[in-house]
N, C-alpha and C positions, 0 to 999 in steps of 0.2 A: 366967432373962435366956437371951435366943438370943445367939451370938456371932457377931460380924460382922467381918471383916478386909476392907481394902479397899487395893489396891494400883495406884498411879499412874505410868504410864509416858508417858514424855514423849519424844516423836520430833521431829528436826529436820530442816529443809529451808531452802531459800536463798528468800528473797523479800525484795522491797523494796515497802514500802507508798507507794502513790501517791495521790493525789486522784481522787476520782470523776469529776471533770470534768478531770481530766488528759489534753492532747491527746496525748498519748504512744501513745494507743490505736491511733494509725496507723501507729505504727512497725513495721517488718518483722521477722520473726524469724530469728535467725542461730543455727546449732546451737552456732557457737565461744561463743556468750553463756554458754554451761551451765557451771557451774563446780562440780566435784566437791563433796560436801558434806565438812566438817571435823568430825573426832570431837573435841568439847570436852569435857573435863574439868569434872564438876560443882563448882561452888565452894561455899563454904560457905552463903552466903546461899540456892544455889538448894536445897540440902539442906534448910536450915531450913524453906523454903517448903513441900516435898514432905510434912517429917514435919508441919508445921502442918495441911497439907489432910489427910493421914491421920487425925490425932488427930480434927481435926474433922467429918471424914465418919463415922468410926467411932462418936463419941457422937452425930452428928446420927441415924444409923441405929439404933443401939442405942434411943437415946431413942422415936424412933417404933415401935419393936418393943415397948418396954416399956408405952407409953400410947397406942396406938392406939385402945385403946376408950374414951378418955377425950378425945381430942381430935379435930381434923378435919385429914385429909390429903388433899391434892389434887396437882394436876400436869398436865404436858403435853408432848408429844413433838412435833417437828416435823421432818421431812427433806425434804430438795429434791436430787434426783439429777439429773444433767445428761448426756446421752450426745452428743458433738459428731461433727456429719458436714462435712466440709469444702467450702464452699463459695464459689470465687473470685468467681463472678458477681456474689453479694450480698456480698462484702466479709467473708465469714467463712473467714478462712485467714491463714496466716504469723503465728500464734502458736501456743506449744506445746500451747493445749486442739485444735486441729484437727490440728496437724501429726502429733502421735505420743501426746498424753495420751488424747484420745477419752473421757475421763470424769472427773466431778466431783461432789462430794455436800457439803452442809452439813447438820448437824442438832444439835437442841438439846432437850436433856431438862431440865425444870423439876421438882423437887420441893419440897413447901412443907408446913408442918406448923403448926399453931394450938393452943395450950393455956395454957389459965391465964393468957392476956395476953402471953405468947409466940407469936412469929411467927418461924420460921426457914426458910430456904430456902436451894438448892443448884441451880445450873445447871450442866450439864454441855455443853461447846461442843466441834464437832468440825468440821475443815476438811479435806477432801481434794480436792486440785486446785481448789481453789475460787477463783471468779473475784470473788468479792465485795469484796474489800479492793483488787485491782488487776485491772482489766480484761484485762491482755495477760499477767501473769504469775502463775502458780499460786501458792496459800498453802496449805500444809500444817500441821497441828498440831491438839491435842485437849489441853484444858486446863479447868479449872473457871472458866467464864467469869463467873461470880458466885455469891457466898455474901452470906447477910446474917442479922443478927440484931435482931429488933425486940421490945421490950418497953413496955407501958402500964402505968404507974402513976398511978392516979387522972387527975388533969389533963395529967400529965407524961409524954412519949414520946421513947424515944431508939433510934437506927435506929444499926447499925455494920455495915461490909463494902460492898459496891457499891450505890449509891443513886441512886435517880432521883427527880426533882422537878422543879418548877417555880414560879418566883414571877410571878404574873400573867400576862401574856400570853406569858410568857420573854424579855422584851426584854433584861433583865440576866442571866438565869439559866435554863438549861432544862438539865437531864440525863436523857436517855431512850434509847430503843432502838427500832431500827426494821431487823427483820431482812430485809426483802425490798430495803430498799437498803444493807445491809451497815453499818448505823450501830449502835455501841454505846457511846454517850459517857456513861458512867455515872461517879460520883464516888467515889472510893475513900476512904472515911473515916468520920466520925461524925456524925450529926445528932441533934438533938434539938428538941421542940416542946413548947410550956405553953400550954394552954388559959387564958387569964386569966379570960374569962367566956363563956358561951353562946355570944356572937357576936365574941369578939377572941381571935387566936392570934398567937402571936410562937414563929418559928422560925430556927435558926442551923443553919450546917454548917461544915465545914472538912475538907479532903484535897486530894487530887491526882486527876486526871483520866487516866481508864483510855486505854491505848493498844490497839490490835490485838495479835493473840498475837505474840509476836517469832518472826523467822525464823528464828533459829538454834537457840533454845533450847526452841520450842515452849511458853512459859509466857506468862502475861499479866504485861505492865508497864504502867509509869505514867507520863506526864509529870512533868518532876522541877519544874516550877513549884508553888508552895503556893497555894492557893485558901481561901478563907472568905467567907461571907457571912451575912446576917439579913435576915428578912423580918417585918414586922406588918402585918396588915389585920383587917378587922371588918365588921361591918353595923350601920348605925343606922337604926331605925325612926324616922320622923317622923310617925307615924300616918296615917289615911287611906291614900292611894295613895302615899305619897311616901316614898322610902327611899334610903339612900347607903352604897356600901361600897367605902369608902376603905382605902388601903396605901400602904407604903413598903418598897422593895427596895434594899440595896445588896450587892455583892458586888465583892472585890477581889482580885487576882494578884498574887503576888510571884517573881520569876523566881530561879531559881538562878544561882552564879556562871558555869556553863560556858554556860548558854542566854544572859545576859547577855554575856559575852566573843563568843559568837558573832554576835550582832547587830552588838555593836560593830564587830565586824572587818567587816562587811556594810557597816556605815555607812562605816568608813575608806576600803573599797574604792572606793565611790561618790565620797568627797571626792576622790580621785586622777583622778576621772571627770569627772562634770558638774554632780556635785549637792555642794554644800557644806553640811556639819552643824556647826552652833557649839555643841551641847551632845550630852552623852552620853546614853543611853537610861536611864531611869529604872527601876530595879527593880520598881516597884510602881504598878500602875496600878488604877483602879477605876471602876465604874459604878454608877450610882444611879437610881431612878426612882418619880414618884409617881405613883398612879392611883387611879381612883376611876369607880364607876358609880353613876349617878344614875338613879332609876327612878321615873317620875311616871304612873300608869296604864298605859296601852298604849304609852307614850314610854320609851324606854332610852337613856341616852347615857354610852359607855365613855370615857375618856382617859385617856391615859398620856403623862409627858412624863419623858425622860431625859437624863442628863449624865455624861459621861464625862471623866475627867482626861487630862493629856498622856500619849501614848502613840507608840510606834512603830508603823507600819502600811506595807501593801502597798497598792499603787493596783492598777488592773485590768491594767496591763502588766507587776506582779510589782516596782516600784519601791519601795524603803522613801523613808517620807517621816514627819516627825513633827510633827503639828498638835498645837496647845495644848490643844484640848478636840475633844470629839464631842457632837453635839445629836440627840435624838430627839423626835419629838410624832407620837403616834398616837391617832387619834379615830373611833369608829364610834358611828353615831347608827341606832335603830332606832325602825319606828314599824309597829304591827299593829292592823288594825281590820276586822272584816266581809268576809271575803276579800281585803284588802289587806296586803300586808306590804312594805316599803320600807327597805332600809340602805343608807347612805352611810358611806364611809370616806374617812379621808384619811392620809396619812403623810408625813413629813419626816423623812430620815436623813442625817446628816453625819459622818464619821469615827466612825461608832458600830461600828467592827468589833470583836469583845473576844474574845480567844484565850490559850489558855495562854502563846503568844509568838508575837513576829511571824515566825518562820521557819515556822510552820503556814500553809498555804493552802487555796485553796477549802473542802471539809467538814472539813478533819483541824484538831484542835484547838480546836473551838469552844466558847463557854462560854454562848452567847445563840441566840435564835432570834427571829428579825423577821417577824411574819405577812407575806405574800405580797398583794400588792395586784393581783391577777388573779383571776378565775374558776378553781375546780378542776374542770376538765372531765375527763368519763370516757371520752366518746366517742373511738375509736380516731383518727379524723384531727383531731377538736379537741382533743386533747390532746397532738398532735406538737409544738408550738410553745409551750412552757410557760414563763412568766417568773419567776424566783427573785427576791427581795428584794436590792437591791443597797445594802449597809450604808455605803459610804463616799461615795457621792454617790446620791440620790433624792429626787424630790418627786412623789407619785403620789395617784390618787385611784379610786374606784370606786362605782358605783353599782349596786344589785340591786334588781329589783322584781319582785314576783309578785301575780298578779291573778286572783280566780279570781269572774268575775260571776256564776255560775251552777254548782250542781252537776254534775262532768264535764267542765266546761270550764275552762282554767287557762292562764294567758299567764305567761310567763318573761322577762326581759329584764338583760341586763347590759351596763354601760360601764365598761371600765377604760381608764385612760392613765397611763404612768409616763415621766418624763423624768430626767435627772441635773441637776445644779445649774447645770450651764451652759448647760441650754436645749436639749440633745440629745434626740431622741426615742429612747427604746428600747424602747416597746413599747405597744400599743392593741390594744383588742378592742371589738367590737359583737356582741354574743351574743341570739338571739331565737327562743324555741320557744314552740309552742302544744301543750297536752294536751289529748286530746278522749277522753273515755269516758262514752259513752250509758247511761243509766240503764237497768238489767235486760239489757244486753248483754254479751256473751260477749267484748269484744275493746276496747283500748285504742290508740289512735294517739297519736303525736308526730312534728310536723314542724318545722323550724327550718333558720335560716342563722347562720353566722358568719363575721365578718370580723377578720383579725389582722395587724398589723404587727410585725415582729419582729426586733430588732437582732443579727444573729448574732454580730456580734464580740465583744460584752457579754456575750451568754447562753452562747455554743458557741465563743468563741476563733477562730471563722472569720469569712473576709470576706463581706461582701455582708448586704443585707437582705432580707427575704422580705414580700410583700404576698400574703393568701391572700382567697377567698371560699369558703366550705364549705357548700353547702345539706345536709341530712340529712332522713332520716326514719327511724321505727322504728314497728314495728307488732307488738301484742303479741294474740294469740288463746288463748282457754282453751277446751279442748274437754271438760274436766271438772274438778272440784277439784283432781285430782292431775295433769294434763297441760296443759302449755301450749307454744306456738311463738311465739319472738321471733323477727324479722327486723330487721336493721340496712340502712341503704342511705347510702352518703355518697361526696361528691366534692370533692376540693379544688383549686382553680383558683389558681395561681401567677402573678405578675404582674399582679395584679388590677387596677392603676390603667392602664395601657395596654391590656389587653385587653377589660377591661368598660366603663372609662370613656374610652377614646379619647387617653389623655394619651401624650405623648412618653416613648418607652423609652430611657433612656441606655444599655443595653446590649442591642438585639433580639437579639443573635447568643448572648446568655449566658442560661442558666438560673440560676432562684432555686432555692438547694438543689439537689434531684433533679426540680424540676419538678412536675409534675400527678400526683394520687392519686387513689385509688377504693377504695372498701371495702364489701364485703357480708359478711354475715353470718346464719345460720341456727341458731338455739339450740332444744333440744328438751328441756323439763325433764317428768321423770317422778317427782313424790313419793312416797315421801321418799327416795328412793334415788339414782334416774340423771341426768344430766345430758348430754346429746350437743350438739356446735356444731361447725361448719364454716365458715369465713372466708377471706376472701382479699383483702390489701393488695396492689393493682396499681399498681406507678410507671408510669404510661403514656408520659410521655415518653421511658423507656428499654426500656419493654416487658420490665418484669421483675414476674414475681407473686412474692408472699410468702404462701404459703398457711397455714393452721392448722387442724388438727383435734384436737378434744379430746372426753375422756370422764371424767366423774367418776362414783364411787359413795360414797355415805354412807351408815353405818350407827351410829345415834345420834350420840356423840361423835367418831365417827370418820370420817375422811373419804382418799379416795384420788383422785387425779388424774393422767391422764396425756396428754400434749400431744405433738403433733408439728407444729414451728413453724418459719418463717423468719421472721426479722425484721429490719429495717433497723438501724442506728445511729443513737442519738438521746439527747436528755435526758428521763429519765424522771422525774416527781414525784410523790410522796406524801406529803399533808399540807402542801405548801408547802417540802419539802426534796427539792432535785434531785440526780441523780447521771448521770453518763454511761454509756449502756448500749451497748455495742460490738455489732456484728451478730452475730446467733445463728443457727445454722442444726442441727436436730437434735431430739432427744426430752427432754421434761422428764418426770421423775417425782416427785410431790408426795405427801406422806402429813403427816397431822395427828390428834392424839387428845388428849383430854383427859379426866383421871380426878379 
C-alpha cells in the first residue's frame, strides 16, 4: 500500500464578512483602516480539527490508492484569477484591490470516490485577496471547504459532513453552492433517507449552517443555532393521464443562548427608541409547507402552501419586528400543446424570511429559497435590473408564453408584476421577442423589446425608480459545422414614460440611475477549441465606454478563459439569487477541468 501524508497549514488574515448586497461597497478606502495581523495561539479545538482533517485525508487518499481499480474516481478543479487595474472614471478605485493588492484568486478542488455503495469526497477551497465574500475588503484563507461520506444500504441512505439538499421548491429549506456568487450554504451535520416504496421517500437532517472562512484562523466555522428538518414526498399514478406528486416538509431552528441574548439586546435598545416589544424572542422557529404537482395530460399544476411560526425578523429598513406568523402561497400552472407553451405563476409571501438568526441580513444565514417571480434574462442590458424575491412582503404574478406557428419561427412573451402587500409597485416587466431560422439556411435571427419598471430602493437600497425600454437584436451565422459568428445589438432608454409617452417628468434634470446604455457584441466560435469575442457597454449620458475582450480555449474537459473588461457596478442574479457586484476594471483568467 502506498503511503501518503498530508500536512495542512492555515494562514490568517483580517476580514469582515458582509452581505453581498451591502451598500458599504461605496465606502472609501483609508490606509489607516489596515490593522496588523495578530498571531494567535492554536487552541485545543483547532488542533483537534487539524488532526481530524489529517486523518480523514490520509484515510481517503489511501483508500483511493488501494481500491482505485475497483471503484470510480472523479473530480474537478476551478480557478479564477483577477488582475485589478485602477479606473476612477468607472468607479473601480478606493478599495485595497485597486490601490495596492492588484491581484486576487479563488480556487476549488473537488475529489470524489465511489465504491461498494460508499461515496466519499473532499473539496479544498483557497481564497487569495478574494472579493467574493466582501466586495470591498479582501478575504484570505485556505481550508477544507467540504467533506462528506455517503452510504446506501438497500433502501436506506445516510450522509455525514457538509450536505446540499432541497425540499420541494426550497421555500422552507435549501442548502446549496453557487461559486460564481460566492455562496456556500451547506449544512454541516447528518442526514438520512429511506425509500418506503418505489414512489415514496422520507428524509431527515440535523446540523448547523456553514459560515464563510474565518478571517482570523483561516478555518471553516459554523453558525451556532441548531437546525433539523424532515420531508416526505411521493408519486401517485391515478392511471390514464392523471397523476399526483404530493409532499410535506418541516424545518426548525433553535438559537443558542448567545445569539438569543444578542437579539434580545437589540430589541431592548429599540424599546428605548420608538418600538415597544412586549414579549421576548422565541428560541425556536419552524417553517412547514405542503406541496403537490397535479398532472393531467398536457396540463400541470404545482402548488405549495407554507406556514412559519412566530419569529423575530428585520424589515427592509433593518428594523426588528416580531410577527405572529409567516405565510407563503406559490402556484405554477403550465400547458403545452402543438407548438404552444403557457406558464402562469403567482406568489404571496408575508413574513416568510427564514434564517439561522435575525442578526443575519441580505443573503447571509438563509435557510430557504423563494423562487423569483420575474424572467431570468441573459442579455447584457436586459439583465441589468433584476428583481429578487421579497420574503417580508410580496404579491406577484408572471405569465410566460412560447408560440411556434411553424418550423423556424418562434414568438416568446413574458409579463411580470411585483408589488408589496401595501400596494406599492416594486417591479414590472414586459418582454417580447421573435426567433427566425429559415429551413436549410445558415443563419438565425432574434429581435425583441423589453420594458422594465424597477424600484431601486427595495432592490438596491438606492433612491429612485427606473423605467426602461430596451430594443435588442441578435444574429447568428454558421459558416460551417465548426465555425459561427454571433452579433448582439441593444439599447436601453431610461425615463421611458416621459421620453416615449410624453408624460410629465417629476425630475426633468435628474437621471435615472446612470441614464441610457448601448451594447454591442461580436463573438466568433471555432469548434471544438476556440471562442473569441469583443463587446462594448456604452453609458450614453456620461459618455463612458465599458469594453470587453474575451478568448477561450477548450480541450476535452478542460477550458481556459482570458478576459479584459471594464464593468459598472450593479446587481448580478443567477438562478434567482442576487448579489451586489462592485465596478471592475482589469483582467480575468479562468480555468476549469474535470476528470
